[in-house]
N, CA, C and O atoms as a CHARMM CRD file, in Angstrom:
* protein
*
  376
    1    1 MET  N    -22.24200  43.01300  -5.78300 PROA 1      0.00000
    2    1 MET  CA   -22.02300  44.08800  -5.13700 PROA 1      0.00000
    3    1 MET  C    -20.93900  45.03000  -6.17200 PROA 1      0.00000
    4    1 MET  O    -20.06600  44.64200  -6.94900 PROA 1      0.00000
    5    2 THR  N    -21.39500  46.39300  -5.82300 PROA 2      0.00000
    6    2 THR  CA   -20.87300  47.34300  -6.80300 PROA 2      0.00000
    7    2 THR  C    -19.87800  48.05300  -5.74900 PROA 2      0.00000
    8    2 THR  O    -19.95500  47.91100  -4.52800 PROA 2      0.00000
    9    3 THR  N    -19.05100  48.74100  -6.34600 PROA 3      0.00000
   10    3 THR  CA   -18.28500  49.73700  -5.64400 PROA 3      0.00000
   11    3 THR  C    -18.10800  50.99000  -6.17400 PROA 3      0.00000
   12    3 THR  O    -18.04600  50.97300  -7.40400 PROA 3      0.00000
   13    4 PRO  N    -17.99900  52.14700  -5.63100 PROA 4      0.00000
   14    4 PRO  CA   -17.58800  53.38400  -6.05700 PROA 4      0.00000
   15    4 PRO  C    -16.14800  53.81100  -6.41100 PROA 4      0.00000
   16    4 PRO  O    -15.77200  54.97600  -6.54100 PROA 4      0.00000
   17    5 ALA  N    -15.40900  52.71700  -6.54500 PROA 5      0.00000
   18    5 ALA  CA   -13.77200  52.83300  -6.98000 PROA 5      0.00000
   19    5 ALA  C    -13.87600  52.80100  -8.24300 PROA 5      0.00000
   20    5 ALA  O    -12.89700  53.35500  -8.74300 PROA 5      0.00000
   21    6 LEU  N    -14.65700  52.38300  -9.07200 PROA 6      0.00000
   22    6 LEU  CA   -14.55700  52.66300 -10.59000 PROA 6      0.00000
   23    6 LEU  C    -15.99500  52.72700 -11.04200 PROA 6      0.00000
   24    6 LEU  O    -16.84600  51.90600 -10.69800 PROA 6      0.00000
   25    7 LEU  N    -16.20000  53.71300 -11.80100 PROA 7      0.00000
   26    7 LEU  CA   -17.68400  54.09600 -12.54900 PROA 7      0.00000
   27    7 LEU  C    -17.45000  54.01700 -13.92200 PROA 7      0.00000
   28    7 LEU  O    -16.44300  54.34100 -14.55300 PROA 7      0.00000
   29    8 ASP  N    -18.90000  53.37000 -14.44500 PROA 8      0.00000
   30    8 ASP  CA   -18.82300  53.36100 -15.82100 PROA 8      0.00000
   31    8 ASP  C    -19.16400  54.55900 -16.62300 PROA 8      0.00000
   32    8 ASP  O    -19.44300  55.54900 -15.94600 PROA 8      0.00000
   33    9 CYS  N    -19.20300  54.69200 -17.84400 PROA 9      0.00000
   34    9 CYS  CA   -19.18900  55.69800 -18.61500 PROA 9      0.00000
   35    9 CYS  C    -20.52600  56.53800 -18.38200 PROA 9      0.00000
   36    9 CYS  O    -20.60000  57.69900 -18.78500 PROA 9      0.00000
   37   10 ASP  N    -21.63100  55.88200 -17.68700 PROA 10     0.00000
   38   10 ASP  CA   -22.79000  56.56500 -17.34400 PROA 10     0.00000
   39   10 ASP  C    -22.62900  57.08000 -16.03900 PROA 10     0.00000
   40   10 ASP  O    -23.47700  57.89600 -15.67700 PROA 10     0.00000
   41   11 GLY  N    -21.58000  56.73300 -15.13000 PROA 11     0.00000
   42   11 GLY  CA   -21.37100  57.34100 -13.96300 PROA 11     0.00000
   43   11 GLY  C    -21.95100  56.35300 -12.75700 PROA 11     0.00000
   44   11 GLY  O    -22.20800  56.82600 -11.65000 PROA 11     0.00000
   45   12 GLN  N    -22.12300  55.05400 -13.03700 PROA 12     0.00000
   46   12 GLN  CA   -22.53400  54.04900 -12.20100 PROA 12     0.00000
   47   12 GLN  C    -21.46400  53.32400 -11.92800 PROA 12     0.00000
   48   12 GLN  O    -20.41600  53.27000 -12.57100 PROA 12     0.00000
   49   13 GLU  N    -21.83400  52.61800 -10.69600 PROA 13     0.00000
   50   13 GLU  CA   -20.66500  51.86100 -10.01000 PROA 13     0.00000
   51   13 GLU  C    -20.62600  50.45400 -10.86800 PROA 13     0.00000
   52   13 GLU  O    -21.59400  49.84200 -11.31800 PROA 13     0.00000
   53   14 VAL  N    -19.32100  50.13900 -10.95700 PROA 14     0.00000
   54   14 VAL  CA   -19.11600  48.83200 -11.55000 PROA 14     0.00000
   55   14 VAL  C    -19.02000  47.71900 -10.51100 PROA 14     0.00000
   56   14 VAL  O    -18.65800  47.91400  -9.35100 PROA 14     0.00000
   57   15 PRO  N    -19.40300  46.43200 -11.06100 PROA 15     0.00000
   58   15 PRO  CA   -19.70900  45.42400 -10.14600 PROA 15     0.00000
   59   15 PRO  C    -18.31500  44.88600  -9.76900 PROA 15     0.00000
   60   15 PRO  O    -17.48500  44.81600 -10.67600 PROA 15     0.00000
   61   16 GLU  N    -17.99700  44.52800  -8.61800 PROA 16     0.00000
   62   16 GLU  CA   -16.77800  44.07200  -8.13700 PROA 16     0.00000
   63   16 GLU  C    -16.25600  42.91100  -8.66000 PROA 16     0.00000
   64   16 GLU  O    -15.04100  42.71400  -8.66400 PROA 16     0.00000
   65   17 GLY  N    -17.11700  42.05900  -9.13800 PROA 17     0.00000
   66   17 GLY  CA   -16.60700  40.74400  -9.98700 PROA 17     0.00000
   67   17 GLY  C    -15.93600  41.09200 -11.19800 PROA 17     0.00000
   68   17 GLY  O    -14.98700  40.44000 -11.63200 PROA 17     0.00000
   69   18 ILE  N    -16.45600  42.20900 -11.81000 PROA 18     0.00000
   70   18 ILE  CA   -15.94000  42.58300 -13.08200 PROA 18     0.00000
   71   18 ILE  C    -14.56600  43.25800 -12.86500 PROA 18     0.00000
   72   18 ILE  O    -13.66900  42.96900 -13.65700 PROA 18     0.00000
   73   19 ILE  N    -14.33300  44.08700 -11.91500 PROA 19     0.00000
   74   19 ILE  CA   -13.23000  44.60800 -11.74000 PROA 19     0.00000
   75   19 ILE  C    -12.15600  43.48600 -11.05300 PROA 19     0.00000
   76   19 ILE  O    -10.97100  43.69400 -11.31400 PROA 19     0.00000
   77   20 ASP  N    -12.46300  42.33600 -10.21200 PROA 20     0.00000
   78   20 ASP  CA   -11.71000  41.65600 -10.01100 PROA 20     0.00000
   79   20 ASP  C    -11.09900  40.69600 -11.13000 PROA 20     0.00000
   80   20 ASP  O     -9.92700  40.32200 -11.18100 PROA 20     0.00000
   81   21 ALA  N    -12.17900  40.35500 -12.05800 PROA 21     0.00000
   82   21 ALA  CA   -11.83800  39.43400 -13.27800 PROA 21     0.00000
   83   21 ALA  C    -10.71800  40.39800 -14.08100 PROA 21     0.00000
   84   21 ALA  O     -9.61900  39.88900 -14.30400 PROA 21     0.00000
   85   22 VAL  N    -10.92600  41.54000 -14.44500 PROA 22     0.00000
   86   22 VAL  CA   -10.04000  42.44500 -15.17800 PROA 22     0.00000
   87   22 VAL  C     -8.77400  42.54100 -14.43600 PROA 22     0.00000
   88   22 VAL  O     -7.76300  42.15300 -15.02200 PROA 22     0.00000
   89   23 THR  N     -8.66900  43.00300 -13.22500 PROA 23     0.00000
   90   23 THR  CA    -7.56300  43.33200 -12.57200 PROA 23     0.00000
   91   23 THR  C     -6.62800  42.22800 -12.65700 PROA 23     0.00000
   92   23 THR  O     -5.51700  42.45200 -13.13800 PROA 23     0.00000
   93   24 ASN  N     -6.95600  40.95800 -12.21900 PROA 24     0.00000
   94   24 ASN  CA    -6.41900  39.77200 -11.79700 PROA 24     0.00000
   95   24 ASN  C     -5.87400  39.02600 -13.11600 PROA 24     0.00000
   96   24 ASN  O     -4.87100  38.31300 -13.11700 PROA 24     0.00000
   97   25 SER  N     -6.64200  39.28200 -14.18700 PROA 25     0.00000
   98   25 SER  CA    -6.33900  38.80000 -15.51600 PROA 25     0.00000
   99   25 SER  C     -5.05400  39.72100 -15.95600 PROA 25     0.00000
  100   25 SER  O     -4.07900  39.24600 -16.53600 PROA 25     0.00000
  101   26 LEU  N     -5.16500  40.88200 -15.65800 PROA 26     0.00000
  102   26 LEU  CA    -3.94800  42.15900 -16.24100 PROA 26     0.00000
  103   26 LEU  C     -2.86400  41.63200 -15.28800 PROA 26     0.00000
  104   26 LEU  O     -1.78300  41.44300 -15.84500 PROA 26     0.00000
  105   27 ALA  N     -2.91100  41.35500 -13.98400 PROA 27     0.00000
  106   27 ALA  CA    -1.80300  40.70400 -13.43700 PROA 27     0.00000
  107   27 ALA  C     -1.20500  39.47000 -13.74800 PROA 27     0.00000
  108   27 ALA  O     -0.01400  39.22900 -13.54800 PROA 27     0.00000
  109   28 ALA  N     -2.18400  38.52600 -14.33300 PROA 28     0.00000
  110   28 ALA  CA    -1.72200  37.10300 -14.86500 PROA 28     0.00000
  111   28 ALA  C     -0.87000  37.34100 -16.25300 PROA 28     0.00000
  112   28 ALA  O      0.01900  36.57700 -16.62700 PROA 28     0.00000
  113   29 ILE  N     -1.24700  38.41000 -16.88800 PROA 29     0.00000
  114   29 ILE  CA    -0.78900  38.33600 -18.27400 PROA 29     0.00000
  115   29 ILE  C      0.94000  38.32300 -18.14900 PROA 29     0.00000
  116   29 ILE  O      1.62300  37.63600 -18.90900 PROA 29     0.00000
  117   30 HSD  N      1.38300  38.97600 -17.33800 PROA 30     0.00000
  118   30 HSD  CA     2.96800  38.82800 -16.96600 PROA 30     0.00000
  119   30 HSD  C      3.55200  37.25600 -16.92400 PROA 30     0.00000
  120   30 HSD  O      4.49300  36.85100 -17.60700 PROA 30     0.00000
  121   31 ASP  N      2.83600  36.52300 -16.03700 PROA 31     0.00000
  122   31 ASP  CA     3.05800  35.16900 -15.85300 PROA 31     0.00000
  123   31 ASP  C      2.55500  34.19200 -16.86700 PROA 31     0.00000
  124   31 ASP  O      2.95500  33.02700 -16.85800 PROA 31     0.00000
  125   32 LEU  N      1.72000  34.61600 -17.71100 PROA 32     0.00000
  126   32 LEU  CA     1.22600  33.85700 -18.85500 PROA 32     0.00000
  127   32 LEU  C      2.53900  33.93000 -19.86400 PROA 32     0.00000
  128   32 LEU  O      3.00100  32.93700 -20.42700 PROA 32     0.00000
  129   33 GLU  N      3.07800  35.32000 -20.00200 PROA 33     0.00000
  130   33 GLU  CA     4.12600  35.20800 -21.11600 PROA 33     0.00000
  131   33 GLU  C      5.23300  34.77100 -20.72500 PROA 33     0.00000
  132   33 GLU  O      5.97000  34.16600 -21.50400 PROA 33     0.00000
  133   34 HSD  N      5.57300  34.99900 -19.40700 PROA 34     0.00000
  134   34 HSD  CA     6.90500  34.63400 -18.89600 PROA 34     0.00000
  135   34 HSD  C      7.15400  33.20000 -17.95900 PROA 34     0.00000
  136   34 HSD  O      8.22400  32.59400 -18.01900 PROA 34     0.00000
  137   35 ARG  N      6.31500  32.87100 -17.31900 PROA 35     0.00000
  138   35 ARG  CA     6.48500  31.84200 -16.16800 PROA 35     0.00000
  139   35 ARG  C      4.83200  31.36800 -16.14000 PROA 35     0.00000
  140   35 ARG  O      4.28000  31.81900 -15.13600 PROA 35     0.00000
  141   36 PRO  N      4.02300  30.65200 -16.91800 PROA 36     0.00000
  142   36 PRO  CA     2.79000  30.16700 -16.81500 PROA 36     0.00000
  143   36 PRO  C      2.55700  29.42100 -15.38300 PROA 36     0.00000
  144   36 PRO  O      3.47800  28.72100 -14.96100 PROA 36     0.00000
  145   37 ASN  N      1.57200  29.52300 -14.75800 PROA 37     0.00000
  146   37 ASN  CA     1.47300  28.61200 -13.69400 PROA 37     0.00000
  147   37 ASN  C      0.88100  27.30100 -13.74400 PROA 37     0.00000
  148   37 ASN  O      0.53900  26.70700 -12.72100 PROA 37     0.00000
  149   38 SER  N      0.72200  26.73100 -15.15200 PROA 38     0.00000
  150   38 SER  CA     0.33000  25.50100 -15.32200 PROA 38     0.00000
  151   38 SER  C      1.13200  24.91700 -16.60900 PROA 38     0.00000
  152   38 SER  O      1.82500  25.69600 -17.26300 PROA 38     0.00000
  153   39 ARG  N      1.05300  23.74100 -16.92200 PROA 39     0.00000
  154   39 ARG  CA     1.77800  23.11400 -18.00200 PROA 39     0.00000
  155   39 ARG  C      1.11800  23.61500 -19.18000 PROA 39     0.00000
  156   39 ARG  O      1.77100  23.56900 -20.22300 PROA 39     0.00000
  157   40 LEU  N     -0.07300  24.09500 -19.21800 PROA 40     0.00000
  158   40 LEU  CA    -0.80100  24.32200 -20.45100 PROA 40     0.00000
  159   40 LEU  C     -0.80800  25.85400 -20.55300 PROA 40     0.00000
  160   40 LEU  O     -1.47600  26.37900 -21.44400 PROA 40     0.00000
  161   41 GLY  N     -0.13000  26.56700 -19.72600 PROA 41     0.00000
  162   41 GLY  CA     0.13500  28.18100 -19.85700 PROA 41     0.00000
  163   41 GLY  C     -1.32500  28.83100 -19.54800 PROA 41     0.00000
  164   41 GLY  O     -1.72100  29.76000 -20.25100 PROA 41     0.00000
  165   42 SER  N     -2.12600  28.31600 -18.46800 PROA 42     0.00000
  166   42 SER  CA    -3.38700  28.93900 -18.00600 PROA 42     0.00000
  167   42 SER  C     -3.25600  29.74700 -16.86600 PROA 42     0.00000
  168   42 SER  O     -2.25200  29.54500 -16.18300 PROA 42     0.00000
  169   43 ALA  N     -4.10800  30.68900 -16.47600 PROA 43     0.00000
  170   43 ALA  CA    -4.09000  31.30000 -15.16900 PROA 43     0.00000
  171   43 ALA  C     -5.61400  30.73300 -14.40800 PROA 43     0.00000
  172   43 ALA  O     -6.71400  30.63500 -14.95200 PROA 43     0.00000
  173   44 TYR  N     -5.33400  30.49400 -13.34800 PROA 44     0.00000
  174   44 TYR  CA    -6.64100  29.89100 -12.65700 PROA 44     0.00000
  175   44 TYR  C     -7.12000  30.99000 -11.56100 PROA 44     0.00000
  176   44 TYR  O     -6.34100  31.78000 -11.02800 PROA 44     0.00000
  177   45 PHE  N     -8.31800  30.93500 -11.33800 PROA 45     0.00000
  178   45 PHE  CA    -8.85200  31.78100 -10.45400 PROA 45     0.00000
  179   45 PHE  C     -9.79300  30.73200  -9.53900 PROA 45     0.00000
  180   45 PHE  O    -10.40700  29.74200  -9.93600 PROA 45     0.00000
  181   46 VAL  N     -9.69900  31.28700  -8.16400 PROA 46     0.00000
  182   46 VAL  CA   -10.70200  30.54400  -7.25300 PROA 46     0.00000
  183   46 VAL  C    -11.78500  31.40200  -7.08900 PROA 46     0.00000
  184   46 VAL  O    -11.56200  32.52800  -6.64300 PROA 46     0.00000
  185   47 LYS  N    -13.10500  31.01100  -7.41800 PROA 47     0.00000
  186   47 LYS  CA   -14.36100  31.57400  -7.00500 PROA 47     0.00000
  187   47 LYS  C    -15.03700  30.95700  -5.97700 PROA 47     0.00000
  188   47 LYS  O    -15.62400  29.90600  -6.23300 PROA 47     0.00000
  189   48 PRO  N    -15.06900  31.43700  -4.79600 PROA 48     0.00000
  190   48 PRO  CA   -15.67700  30.72400  -3.70100 PROA 48     0.00000
  191   48 PRO  C    -16.94100  31.25800  -3.62300 PROA 48     0.00000
  192   48 PRO  O    -17.10800  32.41400  -4.01400 PROA 48     0.00000
  193   49 LYS  N    -17.98100  30.53600  -3.12800 PROA 49     0.00000
  194   49 LYS  CA   -19.41800  30.98300  -2.84500 PROA 49     0.00000
  195   49 LYS  C    -20.15600  31.35800  -3.97900 PROA 49     0.00000
  196   49 LYS  O    -20.85700  32.36900  -4.03200 PROA 49     0.00000
  197   50 MET  N    -20.00000  30.53800  -4.89700 PROA 50     0.00000
  198   50 MET  CA   -21.02500  30.76700  -6.17400 PROA 50     0.00000
  199   50 MET  C    -22.47500  30.26100  -5.78800 PROA 50     0.00000
  200   50 MET  O    -22.52000  29.42800  -4.88200 PROA 50     0.00000
  201   51 HSD  N    -23.48200  30.60300  -6.28000 PROA 51     0.00000
  202   51 HSD  CA   -24.81700  30.22600  -6.08500 PROA 51     0.00000
  203   51 HSD  C    -25.58400  29.71500  -7.06500 PROA 51     0.00000
  204   51 HSD  O    -26.61500  30.28400  -7.42300 PROA 51     0.00000
  205   52 GLY  N    -25.17800  28.64100  -7.57300 PROA 52     0.00000
  206   52 GLY  CA   -25.71900  27.77500  -8.59400 PROA 52     0.00000
  207   52 GLY  C    -25.16100  27.97000 -10.17600 PROA 52     0.00000
  208   52 GLY  O    -24.17300  28.64600 -10.46300 PROA 52     0.00000
  209   53 PHE  N    -25.97500  27.26000 -11.11000 PROA 53     0.00000
  210   53 PHE  CA   -25.31100  27.29600 -12.47400 PROA 53     0.00000
  211   53 PHE  C    -25.39900  28.45400 -13.04900 PROA 53     0.00000
  212   53 PHE  O    -24.49400  28.75000 -13.83000 PROA 53     0.00000
  213   54 ASP  N    -26.40000  29.32800 -12.84400 PROA 54     0.00000
  214   54 ASP  CA   -26.57300  30.50500 -13.50600 PROA 54     0.00000
  215   54 ASP  C    -25.29200  31.45900 -13.46400 PROA 54     0.00000
  216   54 ASP  O    -24.75700  31.95000 -14.45800 PROA 54     0.00000
  217   55 GLU  N    -24.84500  31.65700 -11.96300 PROA 55     0.00000
  218   55 GLU  CA   -23.82200  32.48600 -11.39900 PROA 55     0.00000
  219   55 GLU  C    -22.42100  31.83200 -12.05600 PROA 55     0.00000
  220   55 GLU  O    -21.56500  32.60300 -12.49000 PROA 55     0.00000
  221   56 VAL  N    -22.24300  30.53200 -12.10600 PROA 56     0.00000
  222   56 VAL  CA   -21.01000  29.87400 -12.63400 PROA 56     0.00000
  223   56 VAL  C    -20.98300  30.37200 -14.29800 PROA 56     0.00000
  224   56 VAL  O    -19.95900  30.84400 -14.79200 PROA 56     0.00000
  225   57 ALA  N    -22.09600  30.21600 -14.97900 PROA 57     0.00000
  226   57 ALA  CA   -22.18300  30.35800 -16.46400 PROA 57     0.00000
  227   57 ALA  C    -21.87800  31.89200 -16.61600 PROA 57     0.00000
  228   57 ALA  O    -21.02400  32.29900 -17.40300 PROA 57     0.00000
  229   58 LEU  N    -22.65100  32.74100 -15.79200 PROA 58     0.00000
  230   58 LEU  CA   -22.27300  34.17100 -16.01700 PROA 58     0.00000
  231   58 LEU  C    -20.56000  34.45400 -15.85500 PROA 58     0.00000
  232   58 LEU  O    -19.92800  35.25400 -16.54500 PROA 58     0.00000
  233   59 THR  N    -20.10600  33.76000 -14.98300 PROA 59     0.00000
  234   59 THR  CA   -18.71200  34.10600 -14.58700 PROA 59     0.00000
  235   59 THR  C    -17.90000  33.54200 -15.64400 PROA 59     0.00000
  236   59 THR  O    -16.89200  34.15100 -16.00200 PROA 59     0.00000
  237   60 ASN  N    -18.25500  32.34700 -16.23000 PROA 60     0.00000
  238   60 ASN  CA   -17.49700  31.71700 -17.41100 PROA 60     0.00000
  239   60 ASN  C    -17.72700  32.71700 -18.73700 PROA 60     0.00000
  240   60 ASN  O    -16.85200  32.75800 -19.60200 PROA 60     0.00000
  241   61 GLN  N    -18.89800  33.48900 -18.85200 PROA 61     0.00000
  242   61 GLN  CA   -18.90700  34.34200 -19.94900 PROA 61     0.00000
  243   61 GLN  C    -18.26600  35.64600 -19.56900 PROA 61     0.00000
  244   61 GLN  O    -17.94100  36.38600 -20.49700 PROA 61     0.00000
  245   62 LEU  N    -18.04700  36.01700 -18.38500 PROA 62     0.00000
  246   62 LEU  CA   -17.18700  37.20500 -17.87100 PROA 62     0.00000
  247   62 LEU  C    -15.77300  36.74400 -18.37000 PROA 62     0.00000
  248   62 LEU  O    -15.24200  37.42400 -19.24900 PROA 62     0.00000
  249   63 LEU  N    -15.20600  35.78400 -17.94200 PROA 63     0.00000
  250   63 LEU  CA   -13.85500  35.40400 -18.17100 PROA 63     0.00000
  251   63 LEU  C    -13.85900  35.27100 -19.74700 PROA 63     0.00000
  252   63 LEU  O    -12.85900  35.82700 -20.20200 PROA 63     0.00000
  253   64 GLY  N    -14.56400  34.78300 -20.61000 PROA 64     0.00000
  254   64 GLY  CA   -14.26400  34.72300 -22.05400 PROA 64     0.00000
  255   64 GLY  C    -14.16800  36.25000 -22.49900 PROA 64     0.00000
  256   64 GLY  O    -13.23800  36.67800 -23.18300 PROA 64     0.00000
  257   65 ARG  N    -15.14300  36.96300 -22.07600 PROA 65     0.00000
  258   65 ARG  CA   -15.03000  38.28200 -22.36600 PROA 65     0.00000
  259   65 ARG  C    -13.67000  39.19800 -21.94800 PROA 65     0.00000
  260   65 ARG  O    -13.20700  40.11400 -22.62800 PROA 65     0.00000
  261   66 VAL  N    -13.20900  38.76600 -20.79500 PROA 66     0.00000
  262   66 VAL  CA   -12.06600  39.35100 -20.68700 PROA 66     0.00000
  263   66 VAL  C    -10.82000  38.93800 -21.29700 PROA 66     0.00000
  264   66 VAL  O     -9.86300  39.69300 -21.46600 PROA 66     0.00000
  265   67 GLU  N    -10.86500  37.61700 -21.64700 PROA 67     0.00000
  266   67 GLU  CA    -9.99100  37.19100 -22.62500 PROA 67     0.00000
  267   67 GLU  C     -9.86900  38.02300 -23.78800 PROA 67     0.00000
  268   67 GLU  O     -8.80600  38.55600 -24.10400 PROA 67     0.00000
  269   68 ALA  N    -11.11300  38.16400 -24.53200 PROA 68     0.00000
  270   68 ALA  CA   -11.11100  38.85500 -25.66300 PROA 68     0.00000
  271   68 ALA  C    -10.69400  40.43800 -25.51600 PROA 68     0.00000
  272   68 ALA  O     -9.96100  40.93400 -26.37300 PROA 68     0.00000
  273   69 MET  N    -11.07700  41.06000 -24.63900 PROA 69     0.00000
  274   69 MET  CA   -10.78600  42.41900 -24.23500 PROA 69     0.00000
  275   69 MET  C     -9.22600  42.45600 -24.05900 PROA 69     0.00000
  276   69 MET  O     -8.77200  43.47500 -24.58000 PROA 69     0.00000
  277   70 LEU  N     -8.47300  41.83200 -23.61000 PROA 70     0.00000
  278   70 LEU  CA    -6.92100  41.74400 -23.22900 PROA 70     0.00000
  279   70 LEU  C     -6.25000  40.93700 -24.26300 PROA 70     0.00000
  280   70 LEU  O     -5.05000  40.72400 -24.09400 PROA 70     0.00000
  281   71 ALA  N     -6.93200  40.36900 -25.49100 PROA 71     0.00000
  282   71 ALA  CA    -6.18700  39.71100 -26.28600 PROA 71     0.00000
  283   71 ALA  C     -5.57900  38.48200 -25.73600 PROA 71     0.00000
  284   71 ALA  O     -4.45600  38.16000 -26.12300 PROA 71     0.00000
  285   72 ILE  N     -6.22300  37.75400 -24.85800 PROA 72     0.00000
  286   72 ILE  CA    -5.83600  36.48200 -24.30500 PROA 72     0.00000
  287   72 ILE  C     -6.34500  35.42900 -25.06900 PROA 72     0.00000
  288   72 ILE  O     -7.50500  35.53600 -25.46500 PROA 72     0.00000
  289   73 SER  N     -5.62100  34.31400 -25.38400 PROA 73     0.00000
  290   73 SER  CA    -6.23300  33.39800 -26.17600 PROA 73     0.00000
  291   73 SER  C     -7.33900  32.75200 -25.49500 PROA 73     0.00000
  292   73 SER  O     -7.32400  32.48600 -24.29300 PROA 73     0.00000
  293   74 ALA  N     -8.23900  32.51900 -26.23700 PROA 74     0.00000
  294   74 ALA  CA    -9.37600  31.78300 -25.30900 PROA 74     0.00000
  295   74 ALA  C     -9.15100  30.61700 -24.55100 PROA 74     0.00000
  296   74 ALA  O     -8.24800  29.80800 -24.76500 PROA 74     0.00000
  297   75 ASN  N    -10.16500  30.54000 -23.48300 PROA 75     0.00000
  298   75 ASN  CA    -9.94800  29.33900 -22.67700 PROA 75     0.00000
  299   75 ASN  C     -8.56500  29.37200 -21.95500 PROA 75     0.00000
  300   75 ASN  O     -8.11100  28.30000 -21.55400 PROA 75     0.00000
  301   76 ILE  N     -7.95500  30.37700 -21.78500 PROA 76     0.00000
  302   76 ILE  CA    -6.60600  30.28400 -21.13000 PROA 76     0.00000
  303   76 ILE  C     -7.05300  30.57200 -19.47600 PROA 76     0.00000
  304   76 ILE  O     -6.61100  29.85000 -18.58200 PROA 76     0.00000
  305   77 LEU  N     -7.94200  31.66600 -19.21300 PROA 77     0.00000
  306   77 LEU  CA    -8.65700  31.97900 -18.04400 PROA 77     0.00000
  307   77 LEU  C     -9.38100  30.94600 -17.47000 PROA 77     0.00000
  308   77 LEU  O    -10.45200  30.72400 -18.03400 PROA 77     0.00000
  309   78 LYS  N     -9.05000  30.08200 -16.28900 PROA 78     0.00000
  310   78 LYS  CA    -9.96700  29.13600 -15.87900 PROA 78     0.00000
  311   78 LYS  C    -10.40200  29.20300 -14.41500 PROA 78     0.00000
  312   78 LYS  O     -9.63400  29.81000 -13.66900 PROA 78     0.00000
  313   79 MET  N    -11.35700  28.74900 -13.95600 PROA 79     0.00000
  314   79 MET  CA   -11.90300  29.04400 -12.60400 PROA 79     0.00000
  315   79 MET  C    -12.10400  27.72100 -11.65900 PROA 79     0.00000
  316   79 MET  O    -12.66600  26.77400 -12.20900 PROA 79     0.00000
  317   80 SER  N    -11.74700  27.57400 -10.44400 PROA 80     0.00000
  318   80 SER  CA   -12.33600  26.97200  -9.54700 PROA 80     0.00000
  319   80 SER  C    -13.41300  27.07500  -9.00300 PROA 80     0.00000
  320   80 SER  O    -13.45100  28.25100  -8.64000 PROA 80     0.00000
  321   81 ILE  N    -14.60900  26.44000  -8.61800 PROA 81     0.00000
  322   81 ILE  CA   -15.59100  27.06800  -8.22900 PROA 81     0.00000
  323   81 ILE  C    -16.15500  26.08000  -6.71600 PROA 81     0.00000
  324   81 ILE  O    -15.82400  24.90900  -6.53400 PROA 81     0.00000
  325   82 MET  N    -16.92600  26.77600  -5.89900 PROA 82     0.00000
  326   82 MET  CA   -17.40100  26.06200  -4.90400 PROA 82     0.00000
  327   82 MET  C    -18.92400  26.57900  -4.95900 PROA 82     0.00000
  328   82 MET  O    -19.17400  27.75100  -4.67600 PROA 82     0.00000
  329   83 ASP  N    -19.85400  25.74600  -5.30100 PROA 83     0.00000
  330   83 ASP  CA   -21.20300  25.93700  -5.46300 PROA 83     0.00000
  331   83 ASP  C    -21.89100  26.12100  -4.19000 PROA 83     0.00000
  332   83 ASP  O    -22.24400  25.03800  -3.72300 PROA 83     0.00000
  333   84 GLU  N    -22.18100  27.06700  -3.51500 PROA 84     0.00000
  334   84 GLU  CA   -22.74900  27.18400  -2.12200 PROA 84     0.00000
  335   84 GLU  C    -24.04900  26.67000  -2.05500 PROA 84     0.00000
  336   84 GLU  O    -24.38600  26.12800  -1.00200 PROA 84     0.00000
  337   85 ALA  N    -24.94100  26.74900  -3.10200 PROA 85     0.00000
  338   85 ALA  CA   -26.26800  26.49900  -3.11400 PROA 85     0.00000
  339   85 ALA  C    -26.34300  24.92300  -3.01700 PROA 85     0.00000
  340   85 ALA  O    -26.95700  24.31800  -2.13800 PROA 85     0.00000
  341   86 ARG  N    -25.67100  24.38200  -3.98600 PROA 86     0.00000
  342   86 ARG  CA   -25.35900  22.90600  -3.97900 PROA 86     0.00000
  343   86 ARG  C    -24.81100  22.40700  -2.90300 PROA 86     0.00000
  344   86 ARG  O    -25.14200  21.25500  -2.62200 PROA 86     0.00000
  345   87 ARG  N    -24.14300  22.88600  -2.29100 PROA 87     0.00000
  346   87 ARG  CA   -23.39500  22.38000  -1.08200 PROA 87     0.00000
  347   87 ARG  C    -24.29800  22.32700   0.08600 PROA 87     0.00000
  348   87 ARG  O    -24.32500  21.37300   0.86400 PROA 87     0.00000
  349   88 THR  N    -25.09300  23.46300   0.19400 PROA 88     0.00000
  350   88 THR  CA   -26.09900  23.67600   1.17200 PROA 88     0.00000
  351   88 THR  C    -27.12300  22.45500   1.00000 PROA 88     0.00000
  352   88 THR  O    -27.43700  21.72800   1.94200 PROA 88     0.00000
  353   89 ARG  N    -27.56300  22.32200  -0.18600 PROA 89     0.00000
  354   89 ARG  CA   -28.79700  21.58000  -0.35500 PROA 89     0.00000
  355   89 ARG  C    -28.31100  19.84500   0.18800 PROA 89     0.00000
  356   89 ARG  O    -29.02400  19.03800   0.78400 PROA 89     0.00000
  357   90 LEU  N    -26.90600  19.67900  -0.26000 PROA 90     0.00000
  358   90 LEU  CA   -26.44800  18.20900  -0.02300 PROA 90     0.00000
  359   90 LEU  C    -26.16800  18.15500   1.36700 PROA 90     0.00000
  360   90 LEU  O    -26.32600  16.98700   1.72200 PROA 90     0.00000
  361   91 ASN  N    -25.82300  18.87900   2.33200 PROA 91     0.00000
  362   91 ASN  CA   -25.51500  18.98900   3.46900 PROA 91     0.00000
  363   91 ASN  C    -26.19400  20.07200   4.53900 PROA 91     0.00000
  364   91 ASN  O    -25.49100  20.86200   5.16900 PROA 91     0.00000
  365   92 PRO  N    -27.47600  20.02400   4.65600 PROA 92     0.00000
  366   92 PRO  CA   -28.29700  21.07700   5.01700 PROA 92     0.00000
  367   92 PRO  C    -27.52600  21.74700   6.54900 PROA 92     0.00000
  368   92 PRO  O    -27.76800  22.90600   6.88600 PROA 92     0.00000
  369   93 LYS  N    -26.78400  21.02600   7.20900 PROA 93     0.00000
  370   93 LYS  CA   -26.33300  21.43700   8.53100 PROA 93     0.00000
  371   93 LYS  C    -24.91900  22.38600   8.22000 PROA 93     0.00000
  372   93 LYS  O    -24.36700  22.86800   9.20900 PROA 93     0.00000
  373   94 VAL  N    -24.37400  22.63600   6.95900 PROA 94     0.00000
  374   94 VAL  CA   -23.33400  23.61500   6.61100 PROA 94     0.00000
  375   94 VAL  C    -23.86700  25.13500   6.77000 PROA 94     0.00000
  376   94 VAL  O    -23.12000  26.08000   6.51800 PROA 94     0.00000
């Protein structure tokens, strides 16, 4: 899903997932520097309703690019996922 809240250099709407990753990472920088929310100094994101391995891999790549863009050490941004596609296959009543 995209949103007209932010447009790219070509005037196209930016996907909400990219905006969420960047803004949440920017908000986490303060905590990473002053009071990390984990023993290892990581920031955790909850990513509900993922739909398979490809979407998880894409989100992982996005977080890596956000780390690079914001000059955050690699593998500091972490995510907890819920794979809806797998969950539905394992329990068809869901």
